[in-house]
C-alpha positions as CSV (number, residue, x, y, z in Angstrom):
1,X,-11.1,-7.0,34.3
2,X,-9.7,-3.7,33.2
3,X,-6.3,-3.1,31.5
4,X,-4.9,0.4,31.3
5,X,-2.8,-0.4,28.3
6,X,-5.9,0.1,26.2
7,X,-7.1,3.2,28.0
8,X,-9.2,3.6,31.2
9,X,-12.5,3.6,29.3
10,X,-12.2,0.0,28.1
11,X,-13.1,-3.2,30.0
12,X,-11.1,-6.1,28.6
13,X,-12.8,-9.4,28.6
14,X,-9.8,-11.5,27.1
15,X,-6.1,-10.8,26.6
16,X,-3.9,-12.9,24.4
17,X,-1.0,-14.6,26.2
18,X,1.5,-16.8,24.4
19,X,0.0,-18.7,21.5
20,X,-3.5,-18.8,22.9
21,X,-6.1,-17.9,20.4
22,X,-8.4,-15.1,21.3
23,X,-12.1,-16.1,21.1
24,X,-14.1,-13.4,19.4
25,X,-17.3,-13.1,17.3
26,X,-19.0,-10.7,14.9
27,X,-20.1,-7.6,16.9
28,X,-17.1,-7.7,19.3
29,X,-14.7,-4.8,19.7
30,X,-11.2,-6.1,19.4
31,X,-7.6,-4.8,19.6
32,X,-5.6,-5.7,16.6
33,X,-1.9,-5.4,16.5
34,X,-1.2,-4.5,12.8
35,X,2.0,-5.7,11.3
36,X,2.8,-7.6,14.6
37,X,3.7,-4.4,16.5
38,X,2.1,-3.0,19.6
39,X,2.7,0.5,18.4
40,X,0.5,-0.2,15.4
41,X,-2.6,-1.3,17.4
42,X,-6.1,-0.3,16.5
43,X,-9.6,-0.9,17.9
44,X,-11.9,-2.7,15.4
45,X,-15.6,-3.6,15.4
46,X,-15.8,-7.1,13.8
47,X,-18.3,-7.2,11.0
48,X,-17.6,-10.7,9.6
49,X,-15.3,-13.7,10.1
50,X,-13.7,-15.8,7.4
51,X,-12.0,-19.2,7.2
52,X,-9.7,-17.8,4.4
53,X,-9.4,-14.0,4.6
54,X,-6.1,-14.1,2.8
55,X,-3.3,-16.6,2.0
56,X,-5.4,-19.5,3.4
57,X,-5.5,-18.0,6.9
58,X,-8.5,-17.3,9.0
59,X,-9.4,-13.7,9.8
60,X,-12.0,-11.0,9.9
61,X,-13.3,-7.8,8.4
62,X,-14.3,-4.8,10.5
63,X,-14.5,-1.0,10.9
64,X,-12.4,1.4,13.0
65,X,-13.7,4.2,15.1
66,X,-12.6,6.5,12.3
67,X,-14.9,4.7,9.8
68,X,-12.2,2.8,7.9
69,X,-12.9,-0.7,6.6
70,X,-10.1,-3.1,7.6
71,X,-9.3,-6.7,7.6
72,X,-6.9,-8.8,9.6
73,X,-5.7,-12.3,10.6
74,X,-7.1,-14.0,13.7
75,X,-3.5,-14.2,15.0
76,X,-3.4,-10.3,15.1
77,X,-6.2,-10.1,17.7
78,X,-4.7,-9.3,21.0
79,X,-7.7,-8.5,23.2
80,X,-11.5,-8.5,23.2
81,X,-13.1,-5.4,24.8
């Protein structure tokens, strides 16, 4: 399945709908909506997953295409590429 919201070069394997959790694993490329906003989305390569990344919530660590190290909550993952 492809989705042009993420650009024509990406094949999207899962898109979040409603409260459905997005299944992803270490090594996946994901789209993260930072701060709960579509306009603040970024593509992240997941490097590790955590039961408690911050504040008792599950999440992940990763790197962006620009080489920045980032983290996020599982609930911020909107798509797996």
